[in-house]
C-alpha positions as CSV (number, residue, x, y, z in Angstrom):
1,M,0.1,0.2,0.1
2,A,1.3,3.6,-1.3
3,S,2.5,5.7,1.9
4,I,0.5,9.0,2.3
5,F,3.4,11.2,0.9
6,T,2.9,8.5,-2.6
7,R,-0.8,9.3,-2.5
8,I,0.4,12.8,-2.2
9,I,2.8,13.2,-4.9
10,N,0.1,11.3,-7.0
11,G,-2.9,13.7,-6.4
12,E,-4.9,11.5,-4.4
13,I,-4.8,14.1,-1.3
14,P,-4.6,17.2,-1.6
15,C,-1.3,19.2,-0.4
16,Y,0.5,23.0,0.0
17,K,2.8,22.1,-2.7
18,I,6.1,23.9,-2.9
19,A,8.7,22.7,-5.6
20,E,9.0,19.5,-7.8
21,T,11.7,17.7,-9.9
22,D,11.0,14.8,-11.9
23,R,12.2,12.7,-8.8
24,Y,12.0,15.1,-5.8
25,F,8.6,16.9,-4.0
26,A,8.3,19.6,-1.2
27,F,5.4,20.4,0.2
28,L,3.9,22.3,3.4
29,D,3.2,19.7,6.8
30,I,-0.8,20.2,7.4
31,N,0.2,20.5,10.8
32,P,3.6,22.7,11.2
33,V,6.0,23.1,13.9
34,T,6.6,26.6,12.7
35,P,4.8,28.2,9.6
36,G,6.7,27.2,6.5
37,H,7.2,23.7,8.1
38,T,8.3,22.0,4.8
39,L,8.8,18.2,4.0
40,V,11.3,17.0,1.2
41,V,10.7,13.7,-0.2
42,P,12.0,11.6,-2.8
43,K,9.3,10.4,-5.7
44,H,10.4,6.7,-5.4
45,E,9.2,5.6,-1.9
46,V,11.3,4.6,-0.1
47,S,11.0,4.1,3.9
48,Y,14.2,4.7,5.3
49,L,16.5,7.7,4.4
50,F,19.7,5.7,4.6
51,D,17.7,2.9,2.2
52,L,18.1,5.3,-0.8
53,T,21.2,5.0,-3.3
54,D,23.4,7.2,-2.8
55,E,22.4,9.2,-5.6
56,E,18.8,9.5,-4.6
57,Y,20.4,10.5,-0.9
58,A,22.8,13.3,-2.5
59,G,19.8,14.2,-4.9
60,L,17.6,14.5,-1.9
61,Q,19.9,16.9,-0.3
62,L,20.6,18.8,-3.0
63,F,16.8,19.7,-3.4
64,A,16.3,20.0,0.4
65,K,19.1,22.4,0.4
66,R,17.9,24.9,-3.0
67,V,14.1,24.6,-1.1
68,A,15.7,26.2,1.8
69,L,17.2,28.9,0.6
70,G,13.9,29.5,-0.9
71,L,11.9,29.2,2.3
72,Q,14.3,31.2,4.0
73,E,13.8,34.5,1.7
74,A,10.1,33.6,1.9
75,V,9.3,33.3,6.1
76,P,10.9,35.8,8.3
77,C,13.4,33.7,10.5
78,K,17.4,33.3,11.5
79,R,18.1,30.1,9.8
80,I,16.1,27.1,8.5
81,G,16.4,24.4,11.1
82,V,17.2,20.8,9.5
83,T,15.8,17.1,11.0
84,V,15.0,14.0,9.2
85,I,13.6,11.4,12.2
86,G,11.0,9.3,9.7
87,L,9.2,7.5,12.3
88,E,5.5,8.7,11.2
89,V,5.6,8.3,7.8
90,P,7.4,5.2,5.9
91,H,8.6,7.5,3.2
92,A,12.3,8.6,3.3
93,H,11.8,12.9,4.2
94,I,13.5,16.1,5.7
95,H,11.8,18.4,7.7
96,L,13.1,22.2,6.8
97,L,11.4,24.5,10.0
98,P,12.2,28.5,9.7
99,I,13.7,29.1,13.4
100,T,14.8,31.8,15.0
101,T,15.9,30.2,18.2
102,E,16.8,26.2,19.0
103,D,12.8,25.7,20.5
104,D,10.8,26.4,17.3
105,M,12.9,22.9,16.1
106,D,10.3,21.0,18.8
107,F,8.4,18.7,17.2
108,H,5.8,18.5,20.7
109,H,4.2,22.0,19.3
110,K,2.8,21.3,16.0
111,Q,0.7,23.6,15.0
112,T,-2.8,24.4,12.3
113,L,-2.9,27.2,10.3
114,P,-6.0,28.7,8.6
115,A,-5.9,27.1,5.1
116,E,-6.1,30.6,3.2
117,Q,-2.6,31.1,5.6
118,M,-1.4,27.9,4.3
119,E,-2.1,28.6,0.8
120,Q,-0.4,31.6,1.0
121,L,2.7,30.0,2.5
122,A,3.2,27.7,0.2
123,A,2.7,30.5,-3.2
124,R,5.0,32.5,-1.4
125,I,8.1,30.4,-0.9
126,S,7.1,28.6,-4.3
127,E,8.0,31.5,-5.9
128,H,11.3,31.7,-4.3
129,V,12.4,28.4,-4.6
130,K,11.7,28.5,-8.5
131,K,14.8,30.7,-9.2
132,Y,16.7,27.7,-7.4
133,L,15.5,25.1,-9.4
134,D,15.8,26.4,-12.8
């Protein structure tokens, strides 16, 4: 059975898409730790990040870097925090979080943002990310 991320990639479940290439996909986390919290995934479904081939792993990291550069321009923050947990969804993924303090990386404080705010964030971030993917 396909993971929820594969279903999102395939368009079966809606998302707030940030960026996409032929191999990778980025979208807003539906329950963000901070506004702009973005998930970066390979389109090829692999449960564990370190089970990706070296080429897929390197490509995912490079894609995540490019998304992070645009994310940092679009959402006011000091840095983009990066974490890989990988327990909730069996599909390799990287979390990118706009942060101002280390406390902003606390996953015990997820939030729900209004759909309108999520749409605006996704559009703003996507616009900034485009220049790094071209």
